[in-house]
C-alpha positions in Angstrom: -18.3 15.4 -17.3 -17.2 19.0 -18.3 -13.6 19.8 -17.3 -12.0 23.3 -17.2 -8.7 21.9 -18.6 -8.0 19.0 -20.8 -7.4 15.8 -18.8 -5.1 14.2 -21.5 -2.8 17.3 -21.4 -2.8 17.4 -17.6 -2.0 13.6 -17.2 0.6 13.7 -20.0 2.5 16.5 -18.4 2.4 15.0 -15.0 3.2 11.4 -16.1 5.7 12.0 -18.9 4.1 9.3 -21.2 3.1 10.0 -24.8 -0.3 11.8 -25.2 -1.7 9.3 -27.7 -1.2 6.5 -25.2 -2.6 8.6 -22.4 -5.7 9.4 -24.5 -6.3 5.7 -25.1 -5.6 4.7 -21.5 -8.0 7.3 -20.0 -10.7 6.1 -22.5 -10.2 2.5 -21.3 -10.3 3.6 -17.6 -13.6 5.5 -18.3 -15.0 2.4 -19.8 -14.3 0.5 -16.6 -11.3 -1.6 -17.8 -9.2 -2.9 -14.9 -5.4 -2.4 -14.5 -4.5 -6.1 -15.0 -6.7 -6.3 -18.1 -5.2 -3.1 -19.7 -1.6 -4.0 -19.0 -2.0 -7.7 -20.2 -4.4 -7.3 -23.2 -4.3 -3.7 -24.4 -0.5 -3.3 -24.9 -0.9 -1.7 -28.4 -3.1 1.0 -27.0 -0.8 2.0 -24.1 2.7 1.5 -25.6 3.1 -1.7 -23.4 2.8 0.1 -20.1 3.1 -2.3 -17.2 0.7 -2.5 -14.2 2.7 0.0 -12.1 2.7 2.6 -14.9 -1.0 2.1 -15.6 -1.6 2.5 -11.8 0.4 5.7 -11.8 -1.6 7.1 -14.7 -4.9 6.2 -13.0 -3.7 7.9 -9.8 -2.9 11.1 -11.6 -6.2 11.0 -13.4 -8.0 10.7 -10.0 -6.0 13.7 -8.7 -7.1 15.6 -11.8 -10.8 14.8 -11.1 -10.4 15.9 -7.5 -8.8 19.2 -8.6 -11.6 19.8 -11.1 -14.3 19.0 -8.4 -12.6 21.4 -6.0 -12.5 24.2 -8.6 -16.2 23.9 -9.1 -16.8 24.3 -5.4 -14.4 27.3 -5.1 -16.0 29.0 -8.1 -19.5 28.6 -6.7 -18.5 29.9 -3.2 -16.7 33.0 -4.6 -19.7 33.6 -7.0 -22.1 33.5 -4.0 -20.0 36.3 -2.4 -20.3 38.3 -5.6 -16.5 38.7 -5.8 -15.8 36.5 -8.9 -14.1 38.7 -11.5 -13.4 37.4 -15.0 -9.6 37.5 -14.2 -10.1 35.5 -11.0 -12.3 32.9 -12.8 -9.6 32.5 -15.5 -6.9 32.0 -12.8 -9.0 29.3 -11.0 -10.0 27.5 -14.2 -6.4 27.3 -15.5 -4.9 26.2 -12.2 -3.1 22.8 -12.3 -2.1 22.4 -8.7 -4.3 21.9 -5.6 -2.1 23.8 -3.2 -2.0 26.8 -5.6 -5.8 26.6 -5.9 -6.2 26.7 -2.1 -3.8 29.8 -2.0 -6.0 31.6 -4.5 -9.2 30.7 -2.5 -7.7 31.6 0.9 -8.8 35.3 1.0 -12.4 34.2 0.0 -12.7 31.3 2.3 -15.4 31.7 5.0 -13.6 32.1 8.4 -14.5 32.1 12.0 -14.2 35.6 13.6 -10.6 36.7 13.4 -8.9 39.9 14.7 -8.9 41.2 11.1 -12.6 40.5 10.6 -13.4 42.4 13.8 -11.3 45.3 12.7 -13.0 45.3 9.3 -16.4 45.4 11.1 -15.2 48.5 12.8 -14.6 50.1 9.4 -10.8 50.1 9.6 -10.1 48.5 6.2 -9.5 51.9 4.5 -6.9 52.8 7.1 -5.1 49.5 6.5 -5.1 50.3 2.7 -3.7 53.8 3.4 -0.9 52.4 5.5 -0.1 49.8 2.8 0.5 52.6 0.3 3.3 53.8 2.7 3.0 57.4 1.8 4.6 60.1 3.9 2.6 61.8 6.6 1.7 61.4 10.3 0.1 58.0 10.9 -1.6 59.3 14.1 -3.4 61.9 11.9 -4.5 59.2 9.6 -5.7 57.1 12.5 -7.6 60.0 14.1 -10.1 60.0 11.2 -11.3 56.6 12.3 -11.8 57.2 16.0 -15.6 56.9 16.1 -18.3 54.5 17.2 -16.5 51.3 18.4 -13.0 52.7 17.9 -12.0 54.5 21.1 -8.6 56.0 20.2 -5.8 56.2 17.6 -3.8 53.3 19.1 -6.9 51.0 18.7 -7.4 52.2 15.1 -3.7 51.4 14.2 -3.8 48.1 16.0 -7.0 47.1 14.0 -5.3 48.2 10.7 -2.2 46.2 11.5 -4.4 43.1 12.2 -6.0 43.5 8.7 -2.6 43.9 7.1 -1.3 40.8 9.0 -4.1 38.8 7.5 -3.4 40.1 4.0 0.2 39.1 4.4 -0.7 35.6 5.6 -3.1 35.1 2.6 -0.7 36.5 0.0 0.5 33.7 -2.3 4.0 35.3 -2.8 4.4 35.5 1.0 3.2 31.9 1.4 5.7 30.7 -1.2 8.5 32.6 0.4 7.9 30.8 3.7 7.5 27.5 1.9 11.0 28.0 0.3 12.4 28.5 3.8 10.8 25.2 4.8 12.1 23.4 1.7 15.6 24.6 2.3 16.1 24.9 6.0 13.3 23.3 8.0 14.3 21.1 11.0 11.9 18.6 12.7 12.2 18.8 16.5 10.7 16.4 19.0 10.8 16.7 22.8 9.4 14.4 25.5 6.3 15.8 27.3 7.3 16.4 31.0 6.5 13.5 33.2 5.9 11.1 30.3 9.4 9.7 30.2 8.6 6.3 31.8 5.3 5.8 29.9 6.9 6.6 26.6 10.0 4.5 27.0 9.8 3.1 23.5 10.2 6.6 22.1 13.5 7.2 24.0 15.3 7.9 20.7 13.1 11.0 20.2 13.0 12.5 23.6 15.4 15.3 22.4 15.7 14.9 18.7 16.2 17.1 15.6 16.8 16.3 12.0 16.4 18.3 8.7 12.9 17.8 7.3 14.2 17.0 3.8 16.4 14.1 5.1 14.1 12.5 7.6 13.2 8.9 6.5 9.6 7.7 6.5 9.9 5.3 9.4 11.3 8.0 11.7 8.6 10.5 10.6 5.8 7.9 11.4 7.4 7.0 14.8 7.6 10.7 15.8 4.0 11.3 14.7 2.9 8.2 16.7 4.7 9.5 19.8 2.8 12.8 19.3 -0.5 11.1 18.9 0.0 9.1 22.1 0.8 12.3 24.0 4.4 11.4 24.6 6.2 13.8 22.3 5.8 17.5 21.4 6.7 17.9 17.7 7.4 21.1 15.7 9.1 22.1 12.5 11.4 25.1 12.9 12.9 27.5 10.3 15.3 30.5 10.8 13.0 33.3 11.9 15.0 36.5 11.2 16.0 35.4 7.7 12.4 34.5 6.7 10.9 37.8 8.1 13.5 39.8 6.2 12.4 38.0 3.0 8.8 38.9 3.7 9.7 42.5 4.5 11.3 42.8 1.1 7.9 42.0 -0.5 5.7 44.3 1.6 7.8 47.2 3.1 8.3 49.8 0.4 9.4 53.0 2.2 11.2 54.4 5.2 8.5 56.3 7.0 5.9 55.9 9.8 3.4 54.0 7.6 6.2 51.6 6.6 7.0 51.0 10.3 3.4 50.0 10.9 3.5 47.6 7.9 6.8 46.1 9.3 5.1 45.5 12.6 2.1 43.9 10.8 4.4 41.7 8.7 6.1 40.3 11.8 2.8 39.7 13.5 1.3 38.1 10.4 4.3 35.8 10.1 4.4 34.7 13.8 0.7 34.5 14.5 -0.8 33.3 11.2 1.6 32.4 8.4 4.1 30.2 10.3 1.6 27.9 12.0 -0.4 27.6 8.7 2.7 26.5 6.6 4.0 24.4 9.5 0.8 22.4 9.6 0.9 22.1 5.8 4.5 20.7 5.9 3.7 18.4 8.9 0.8 17.0 6.8 2.8 16.7 3.6 5.7 15.1 5.6 3.3 12.6 7.0 1.7 12.1 3.6 5.2 11.3 2.1 6.0 9.0 5.0 2.6 7.3 4.5 3.3 6.8 0.8 6.7 5.3 1.5 5.4 3.0 4.2 2.5 1.9 2.0 4.9 1.2 -0.8 7.0 -1.1 1.5 3.8 -2.8 2.8 2.5 -3.4 -0.8 5.8 -4.9 -2.0 5.9 -7.2 1.0 2.4 -8.3 0.5 3.1 -8.9 -3.2 6.0 -11.2 -2.3 3.9 -13.0 0.4 1.0 -13.6 -2.0 3.3 -14.9 -4.7 5.2 -17.2 -2.3 5.9 -20.6 -3.7 2.9 -23.0 -3.4 3.3 -26.7 -2.7 0.4 -27.4 -5.1 -2.3 -30.0 -5.0 -0.9 -32.5 -2.5 -2.4 -34.2 0.5 -1.4 -32.1 3.6 -1.6 -32.6 7.3 -1.9 -29.1 9.0 -1.0 -28.5 12.7 -1.9 -25.5 14.8 0.5 -26.1 17.7 -0.2 -25.4 21.4 1.0 -26.5 24.9 -1.9 -26.7 27.4 -4.7 -26.9 24.8 -2.9 -29.4 22.6 -2.1 -29.3 18.9 -5.0 -29.2 16.5 -4.4 -31.6 13.6 -6.3 -31.6 10.3 -6.0 -33.8 7.2 -6.7 -32.1 3.9 -7.2 -33.7 0.4 -5.5 -32.5 -2.8 -8.1 -29.7 -3.2 -7.8 -28.5 0.4 -11.0 -30.1 1.6 -11.0 -31.0 5.3 -11.3 -34.8 5.6 -10.4 -35.4 9.3 -9.5 -33.4 12.5 -8.4 -34.2 16.0 -6.2 -33.0 18.9 -2.9 -34.4 20.2 -1.0 -33.5 23.4 2.7 -34.2 22.9 3.9 -31.3 25.1 3.6 -30.3 28.8 1.5 -30.4 30.9 0.0 -33.6 29.4 3.2 -35.1 27.7 1.2 -37.8 25.8 4.1 -38.3 23.4 3.5 -41.9 22.6 -0.2 -41.6 21.9 0.5 -38.4 19.8 3.2 -40.2 17.8 0.9 -43.1 17.0 -1.9 -40.8 16.0 0.3 -38.9 13.6 1.8 -41.9 11.9 -1.7 -43.5 11.5 -3.1 -40.3 10.0 -0.2 -40.0 7.6 -0.8 -43.6 6.4 -4.6 -43.6 6.4 -5.0 -40.3 4.5 -1.9 -40.8 2.2 -0.4 -37.6 3.5 2.5 -36.1 1.4 3.5 -33.1 3.4 3.0 -31.6 6.9 2.5 -27.9 7.6 3.2 -26.6 11.2 2.2 -23.1 12.4 5.1 -21.0 13.6 3.4 -19.6 16.7 3.4 -20.8 20.3 4.9 -24.4 20.6 5.8 -24.3 16.9 9.5 -25.3 17.3 8.7 -28.0 19.8 6.0 -29.4 17.5 8.4 -29.3 14.6 11.0 -31.3 16.7 8.4 -33.8 17.7 7.2 -34.3 14.1 10.8 -34.6 12.7 11.5 -37.3 15.3 8.8 -39.6 13.9 9.4 -42.4 11.4 7.2 -42.6 8.3 6.9 -45.3 5.7 7.6 -42.8 2.9 9.3 -39.4 2.4 7.3 -36.7 4.2 8.2 -33.1 3.7 7.8 -31.0 6.9 7.2 -27.2 6.5 7.0 -24.5 9.1 4.3 -22.0 7.9 3.8 -18.4 9.1 0.5 -18.2 10.9 0.2 -14.4 10.9 -3.4 -13.6 10.6 -4.6 -17.2 10.9 -6.4 -16.4 14.1 -8.1 -13.4 12.4 -9.2 -15.7 9.6 -10.4 -18.5 12.0 -12.7 -16.0 13.8 -14.0 -14.3 10.7 -17.4 -14.6 8.9 -15.6 -16.2 5.9 -14.3 -19.0 8.1 -17.7 -19.5 9.8 -19.3 -19.7 6.4 -16.7 -22.3 5.3 -16.8 -24.4 8.5 -19.9 -23.6 10.4 -19.7 -26.9 12.4 -16.0 -26.4 13.6 -14.4 -24.2 16.2 -11.7 -21.6 15.7 -8.8 -24.0 16.4 -9.8 -26.4 13.6 -10.3 -23.5 11.2 -6.9 -22.2 12.1 -5.2 -25.5 11.4 -7.0 -25.8 8.1 -5.8 -22.3 7.2 -2.2 -23.3 8.0 -2.4 -26.4 5.8 -3.9 -24.5 2.9 -1.3 -21.7 3.2 1.3 -24.3 2.3 -0.8 -25.7 -0.7 -1.6 -22.2 -2.1 -0.6 -19.1 -0.1 -2.4 -16.8 -2.5 -5.8 -18.6 -2.4 -5.7 -18.7 1.4 -4.3 -15.2 2.2 -7.0 -13.4 0.1 -9.5 -14.4 2.8 -7.6 -12.2 5.4 -7.5 -8.4 5.7 -4.0 -7.7 4.3 -3.3 -5.5 7.4 -3.5 -8.6 9.6 -0.8 -10.5 7.7 2.0 -8.9 9.7 4.2 -7.4 7.1 5.1 -3.8 6.7 5.8 -1.0 9.1 3.5 1.4 11.1 0.5 0.1 9.1 -1.9 1.4 11.7 -0.5 4.9 11.5 -0.8 5.5 7.8 -3.8 6.8 5.9 -6.1 3.8 6.1 -8.2 4.4 2.9 -5.0 4.8 0.8 -3.5 1.7 2.4 -6.6 -0.3 1.7 -6.7 0.9 -1.9 -3.0 0.0 -2.5 -3.3 -3.4 -0.9 -6.4 -4.3 -2.7 -4.6 -3.4 -6.0 -1.7 -5.7 -5.0 -4.1 -8.6 -4.3 -5.9 -8.0 -7.6 -2.6 -7.9 -9.4 -1.3 -11.1 -7.9 -4.5 -13.1 -8.4 -4.7 -12.1 -12.1 -1.0 -12.6 -12.7 -1.3 -16.2 -11.5 -4.7 -16.9 -13.0 -7.6 -18.8 -11.3 -9.1 -22.2 -11.9 -12.7 -21.1 -12.0 -14.1 -24.5 -11.1 -12.1 -24.9 -7.8 -11.7 -21.3 -6.7 -13.4 -19.9 -3.6 -15.7 -16.9 -4.1 -13.1 -14.8 -2.1 -10.4 -15.6 -4.7 -12.8 -14.9 -7.6 -13.7 -11.5 -6.1 -10.3 -10.2 -7.1 -10.4 -11.5 -10.7 -10.5 -8.6 -13.1 -14.1 -7.5 -13.9 -15.8 -9.8 -11.3 -16.2 -8.3 -7.8 -18.3 -9.8 -5.0 -21.6 -10.1 -6.7 -20.4 -11.8 -9.9 -18.0 -14.0 -7.9 -21.0 -15.2 -5.8 -23.0 -15.8 -9.0 -20.2 -17.9 -10.6 -20.1 -20.1 -7.5 -23.9 -20.4 -7.5 -23.8 -21.4 -11.2 -21.3 -24.2 -10.5 -23.4 -25.5 -7.6 -26.6 -25.6 -9.8 -25.0 -26.7 -13.2 -21.7 -28.4 -12.4 -18.3 -27.3 -13.5 -17.8 -25.0 -16.4 -16.8 -26.9 -19.6 -15.7 -23.8 -21.6 -15.0 -20.1 -21.2 -17.9 -19.2 -23.4 -20.2 -20.9 -20.8 -19.3 -18.1 -18.4 -21.7 -15.9 -20.4 -24.5 -17.9 -18.9 -23.7 -16.6 -15.4 -26.4 -14.2 -14.0 -25.4 -10.6 -14.7 -22.2 -11.6 -16.7 -22.5 -9.0 -19.5 -20.2 -8.6 -22.5 -18.0 -6.1 -20.7 -17.5 -8.2 -17.5 -16.8 -11.3 -19.7 -14.2 -9.3 -21.7 -12.4 -8.2 -18.5 -12.4 -11.6 -16.7 -12.2 -14.3 -19.3 -8.4 -14.2 -19.9 -7.7 -14.7 -16.2 -10.0 -17.6 -15.6 -8.7 -21.1 -16.4 -10.8 -24.2 -17.2 -8.9 -27.4 -16.8 -9.9 -30.2 -19.2 -11.8 -27.9 -21.5 -12.4 -29.0 -25.1 -10.6 -26.0 -26.4 -7.1 -26.1 -24.8 -6.8 -22.3 -25.0 -9.5 -22.2 -22.3 -6.8 -23.3 -19.8 -4.3 -20.6 -20.9 -3.9 -16.8 -20.6 -4.7 -16.3 -24.3 -7.8 -14.1 -24.4 -10.9 -15.5 -26.2 -10.7 -12.4 -28.5 -7.4 -13.8 -29.8 -8.4 -17.5 -30.3 -8.9 -17.0 -34.1 -5.3 -15.8 -34.4 -3.9 -18.7 -32.4 -6.0 -21.1 -34.6 -4.7 -19.5 -37.8 -1.1 -19.9 -36.5 -1.7 -23.7 -36.1 -3.4 -23.9 -39.5 -0.6 -22.1 -41.3 1.9 -24.6 -39.7 -0.3 -27.5 -40.9 -0.9 -28.9 -37.4 -3.8 -29.0 -35.0 -4.1 -26.4 -32.2 -3.6 -29.2 -29.6 -0.3 -30.2 -31.3 0.9 -26.6 -31.3 0.3 -26.0 -27.6 3.4 -26.8 -25.6 5.4 -27.4 -28.8 8.3 -25.0 -28.5 9.9 -26.0 -31.8 6.7 -25.3 -33.8 6.0 -22.1 -31.9 9.5 -20.8 -32.9 8.6 -21.1 -36.6 5.7 -18.7 -36.3 6.3 -15.4 -38.3 4.6 -12.9 -36.1 4.6 -10.1 -38.7 2.1 -12.1 -40.8 -0.6 -11.7 -38.1 -0.3 -8.0 -37.4 -3.5 -6.0 -38.1 -5.1 -2.7 -37.0 -6.3 -4.3 -33.7 -3.5 -6.7 -32.8 0.2 -5.8 -32.8 3.5 -7.4 -32.1 3.4 -7.1 -28.2 0.1 -9.1 -28.0 1.3 -11.6 -30.7 4.5 -12.2 -28.7 2.5 -12.8 -25.5 0.2 -15.3 -27.4 3.2 -17.3 -28.7 4.9 -17.3 -25.2 1.7 -18.7 -23.7 1.4 -21.3 -26.5 4.9 -22.5 -25.6 4.1 -23.0 -21.9 0.3 -22.8 -21.4 -1.1 -22.0 -17.9 2.4 -21.9 -16.4 2.3 -20.7 -12.8 4.8 -17.7 -12.4 5.6 -18.8 -8.8 8.4 -21.1 -7.9 8.0 -24.3 -5.8 7.9 -24.4 -2.0 11.2 -25.5 -0.4 11.7 -27.1 3.0 13.6 -25.0 5.6 15.1 -26.0 8.9 16.2 -23.9 11.9 19.4 -24.7 13.9 18.8 -27.7 16.1 20.4 -26.3 19.2 18.5 -23.0 19.3 15.0 -22.7 20.8 14.8 -19.6 22.9 16.6 -16.3 23.2 18.7 -17.8 26.1 20.3 -20.2 23.6 21.8 -17.4 21.6 25.4 -16.3 21.8 27.1 -13.4 20.0 29.1 -14.7 17.1 26.9 -17.7 16.3 26.0 -18.1 12.6 22.6 -19.6 12.2 20.0 -20.2 9.4 17.0 -17.8 9.3 14.0 -16.9 7.1 13.2 -13.3 6.1 9.7 -12.4 7.6 9.4 -8.7 7.0 11.2 -6.0 5.0 11.2 -2.3 6.1 13.1 0.8 5.0 15.6 0.4 7.8 16.3 -3.3 7.5 15.0 -6.9 7.4 13.4 -9.0 10.2 14.6 -12.6 10.2 13.1 -15.6 12.1 15.8 -17.7 13.6 13.5 -20.0 15.5 13.3 -18.3 18.9 9.8 -16.7 18.9 11.4 -13.3 18.5 12.5 -12.1 15.1 15.9 -10.5 14.9 16.7 -7.3 13.0 19.3 -7.1 10.2 20.0 -3.3 10.0 20.2 -2.1 6.4 24.0 -1.4 7.0 24.5 -5.1 7.8 22.7 -6.6 4.8 25.4 -6.3 2.1 29.1 -5.3 1.6 28.0 -2.6 -0.8 25.7 0.4 -0.1 22.0 -0.3 -0.6 19.2 2.2 -0.3 16.4 -0.4 0.0 16.5 -3.9 1.7 14.0 -5.1 -0.9 16.7 -4.6 -3.7 18.7 -7.6 -2.4 16.3 -9.6 -0.1 12.8 -11.0 -0.5 10.2 -12.3 1.9 10.6 -16.0 2.9 14.1 -16.0 1.6 16.4 -18.5 3.4 19.5 -16.7 4.7 22.5 -17.3 7.0 22.9 -14.7 9.8 25.5 -13.9 12.4 24.2 -12.9 15.9 25.8 -9.5 16.7 23.6 -8.3 19.6 21.3 -9.9 22.2 19.2 -7.8 24.6 17.2 -10.2 26.7 15.5 -7.5 28.7 14.1 -5.7 25.7 13.8 -8.9 23.7 15.9 -7.5 20.9 18.2 -9.5 18.6 20.7 -7.8 16.3 21.8 -9.9 13.2 24.2 -9.4 10.3 24.0 -11.1 6.9 27.2 -9.6 5.5 29.3 -10.8 8.5 27.8 -14.3 8.2 
């Protein structure tokens, strides 16, 4: 595509990275390379940029393309109006900022009928131009020349001329930037409750009479205010000092001290109050919301990353329980690969209280299916079920885990779940999901829309397409970081593998059904529609256990197999003997293998992988227990210190589950003894913590906790 300015220069200036790396990176992106592939296998080309940096560059490149597309539209529109001068064309083509471009285009933008356009239709533009010169002379004399046709008198002529000047002022880029400077320095966000909405909007009480400088307002408050406005509870405005701003505008437009200058002064005030202020206020409300969105999306994305990379239990036989009172607890037995081998329902709780029968069933299932661990959902009846399971005697060590069931109900009612288990109802599917989440959180959670997983803040208030894009990128990043066993993965997990996508993922699964498991990475090329490019992008992230070539079960890319084989040959040992042999790997002289295509960063990665092939970057799942004497909010007393598990991180603090159905909040000021700007700097999701209870509000179901006081 033809661009008006050079994309490499644009992206280099905005990103701060070296232009030679930007040039390479934009080339890779244009070829369709994915972020995980570029950051893992093209380090020499990008100066070892990580995924976050590659993502930032891609974002700036997308902004650049948007800007260039907009320029094309603007140029075409002005050309159609026959107002495109060479100077204006040059100004538009060299513009590097979207806001600046919109300012240039503003005077030419097609508008609905305005007061100025009506005045222009009456032929009053020359009078406005005369007044703008601010020469001496009687303005009434000047206006008298225009009293004809639709203009009834001098006052109407002057009013029309002032309307035209007011619009000129509001469209002038110097004027707009002056008002923007006032917003940047002095804007205050104000919120007031809409009369009569006090009771309905009780949850927005904090904002019923609220003001805070725009530049200091944190994202969660901005989103809360905007939600209150959207629900019709709050009136929101951004205010700046009026007199000071008008004086700054007058310095631009008012040139003399005569009658014409007085008319211009009146027009400037009108232009500011009627047109300019609301236009810039809208712009700042939008950019404030956009900034808040970005901040909230960042928090959500980081939480999701931690959740997806939560420690797996691995390939163990698991009994999964979806707890319930009246409807009973759904119990499922899963084999090492997560296949459902048995399901039934037990009723250990009221109203049935079939404790003995339930106990017999569980111990029999544990023995019959050689169960190694039990996963219990943390929803309704979760604590009671955990107590019941812990009270039973087994003939071997059984680990009992409480698993977050956020989004399990969304999964169990989804098309994915129906395709997996057409013959079972939602409760069985929910229990399977709970069991599998313990075995491999990543493989199970990719089947659920990330928005339903229950981490983050105000996720329904932010820009949904940006949220989806960001979360999809996190899922893709996590899946590729861990790597995927191609022969056991679901098509939903394969979808996120670099270079695959839904169609190829489906084709891979079909190939296995028709031909049996893959025996080598090169066999992937036989999959329908798996071209060279797709193979290059996905091969390094797919693992083949038990393959003849041991590198097929590592993150070494097939394009580098020859180098790894040469390393083994030079050491005088076989490749199989080199893999996992740290002592031998340490003897490899990397500089011997550098060539024009492969440099030290990639060689270092290859040797690290040879030392510990296919290593999972995640840690191992640990058992956690809540305090025995605490089951509901009524059991809490201020001053108690209890164990908890971090369930959500936001900008303003961390939510911690202490086993009472209602997560407590550790405010950011109560996390550490030192100042921290972001809870995620010191805490992570699923972290086991000790907390002190500092506040209990039973009516509003709010629990205040402190980590630093514990």
